C-alpha positions as CSV (number, residue, x, y, z in Angstrom):
1,M,68.8,141.5,-125.4
2,P,68.3,139.1,-128.7
3,T,71.5,138.9,-130.7
4,K,71.9,137.5,-133.9
5,N,74.9,135.8,-133.5
6,P,74.9,132.4,-131.9
7,R,75.7,132.0,-128.6
8,L,78.4,129.3,-127.0
9,T,79.1,128.1,-123.4
10,I,82.7,126.9,-122.8
11,T,84.5,125.4,-119.8
12,L,88.0,126.8,-119.2
13,E,90.6,125.5,-117.0
14,P,91.3,127.9,-114.1
15,S,94.5,129.4,-115.5
16,L,93.3,130.0,-118.4
17,A,90.1,131.8,-117.1
18,A,92.5,133.6,-115.0
19,Q,94.6,134.6,-117.9
20,L,91.5,135.7,-120.1
21,R,90.3,137.7,-117.3
22,T,93.8,139.5,-116.9
23,L,93.7,140.0,-120.6
24,S,90.1,141.6,-120.7
25,E,91.0,143.6,-117.7
26,L,94.1,145.2,-119.3
27,T,92.6,145.6,-122.8
28,G,89.3,146.9,-121.8
29,N,87.6,144.5,-123.9
30,S,85.3,141.8,-123.0
31,Q,86.2,137.9,-122.5
32,S,83.8,137.0,-125.0
33,S,85.0,139.6,-127.8
34,L,88.7,138.7,-126.9
35,I,87.8,134.9,-127.7
36,A,85.6,136.0,-130.7
37,E,88.6,137.7,-132.3
38,L,90.9,134.8,-131.6
39,L,88.5,132.4,-133.3
40,Q,88.0,134.9,-136.2
41,G,91.5,134.9,-137.2
42,S,91.5,131.3,-137.1
43,G,88.5,130.7,-140.0
44,P,91.1,129.8,-142.5
45,V,92.5,127.1,-140.4
46,F,89.0,125.8,-139.8
47,D,88.2,125.6,-143.2
48,R,91.2,123.7,-144.1
49,L,90.4,121.3,-141.2
50,I,87.2,120.9,-142.1
51,Q,88.4,119.9,-145.8
52,V,90.8,117.5,-144.6
53,L,88.4,115.8,-142.4
54,Q,85.6,115.8,-145.1
55,A,88.2,114.1,-147.6
56,A,89.1,111.7,-144.5
57,K,85.9,110.8,-143.8
58,T,85.0,110.0,-147.6
59,A,88.0,108.1,-148.1
60,H,87.3,106.0,-145.0
61,E,83.8,105.3,-146.1
62,A,85.0,104.1,-149.5
63,M,87.7,101.6,-148.0
64,L,84.8,100.4,-145.8
65,G,83.0,99.7,-149.1
66,K,85.4,98.2,-151.2
67,L,86.3,95.8,-147.7
68,V,82.8,94.9,-147.6
69,A,82.6,94.2,-151.3
70,V,85.8,91.7,-151.1
71,L,84.5,89.9,-148.0
72,E,81.4,89.6,-149.9
73,D,83.2,87.8,-152.6
74,C,85.5,85.7,-150.3
75,L,82.0,84.5,-149.0
76,L,80.7,83.7,-152.5
77,F,84.0,81.8,-153.1
78,L,83.8,79.9,-150.2
79,S,80.2,78.5,-150.4
């Protein structure tokens, strides 16, 4: 049956898979719905992590650009 939500395949350590299976049996919820609920609750954390990583990437690229400029200036000075 088609679904509107994206699907994802994950590989778990055997002990974690066993815990998830037990939780599923005890709660009556599917393993995938348990994982989805856990991840949905982490949405704000993911948003903040994305912001931090994007800022770090931007800063890294800016520093590389400055380094290239300094090195080019040094080469011009030495030639």
